[in-house]
C-alpha positions as CSV (number, residue, x, y, z in Angstrom):
1,M,-121.3,-85.4,165.3
2,A,-120.5,-82.8,167.9
3,N,-123.9,-81.1,167.6
4,C,-125.8,-84.3,168.3
5,V,-127.3,-85.5,171.6
6,K,-129.1,-88.7,172.6
7,L,-132.9,-88.5,172.4
8,E,-134.9,-91.1,174.4
9,L,-138.5,-91.7,173.3
10,F,-140.8,-94.3,174.8
11,Q,-142.9,-96.1,172.1
12,I,-146.2,-97.6,173.0
13,Y,-147.0,-101.2,172.2
14,V,-150.3,-103.0,172.4
15,E,-150.6,-106.8,172.5
16,K,-153.0,-108.3,170.0
17,N,-153.3,-112.1,169.5
18,G,-150.2,-112.7,171.6
19,E,-148.1,-110.3,169.4
20,Q,-146.6,-106.9,170.4
21,I,-147.9,-104.3,167.9
22,A,-145.9,-101.0,167.7
23,M,-148.1,-97.9,167.8
24,D,-147.2,-94.6,166.2
25,M,-147.3,-93.0,169.7
26,Y,-144.2,-91.8,171.6
27,F,-143.6,-90.1,174.9
28,A,-140.5,-88.1,175.9
29,K,-140.8,-89.1,179.5
30,E,-141.0,-92.7,180.8
31,K,-143.5,-91.7,183.5
32,E,-145.9,-90.4,180.8
33,A,-145.7,-93.7,178.9
34,I,-146.4,-95.6,182.2
35,K,-149.4,-93.3,182.9
36,Y,-150.8,-93.8,179.4
37,C,-150.5,-97.6,179.6
38,K,-152.2,-97.7,183.0
39,L,-155.2,-95.7,181.5
40,A,-155.2,-97.5,178.1
41,S,-155.4,-101.2,179.0
42,S,-153.7,-104.1,180.7
43,N,-152.2,-105.3,177.4
44,C,-150.3,-102.0,176.8
45,T,-146.5,-101.7,177.3
46,Y,-143.7,-99.5,176.0
47,K,-140.1,-99.7,174.9
48,K,-137.3,-97.2,175.1
49,L,-135.8,-96.0,171.8
50,E,-132.7,-93.9,171.4
51,F,-131.9,-91.5,168.6
52,D,-129.1,-89.2,167.8
53,V,-130.5,-85.8,167.1
54,Y,-129.2,-82.3,166.6
55,K,-129.2,-80.2,169.9
56,S,-131.3,-77.6,168.1
57,A,-134.1,-80.2,167.4
58,L,-134.1,-81.8,170.9
59,K,-136.5,-79.3,172.5
60,Y,-138.9,-79.7,169.6
61,Y,-139.1,-83.5,170.1
62,Q,-139.4,-83.2,173.8
63,D,-142.2,-80.6,173.5
64,H,-144.1,-82.5,170.8
65,S,-143.6,-86.1,171.8
66,Y,-147.2,-87.1,171.9
67,G,-147.8,-88.8,168.5
68,V,-144.3,-88.0,167.1
69,M,-143.8,-89.7,163.8
70,H,-140.6,-91.6,163.1
């Protein structure tokens, strides 16, 4: 898989009834996820996900990370 690179996305989680609920919201940069969580609520957190993607697709995901579907 020579044409592949690692893509990091930061997925938003919200705590409801003591459970971490995964949201369909992703950020390409960790600082954006932190900023979103600070604005959203105190029960917001995020987790880092890693994917192997083609180099040609990497820029698309980084430019369109807000609300990227998996």
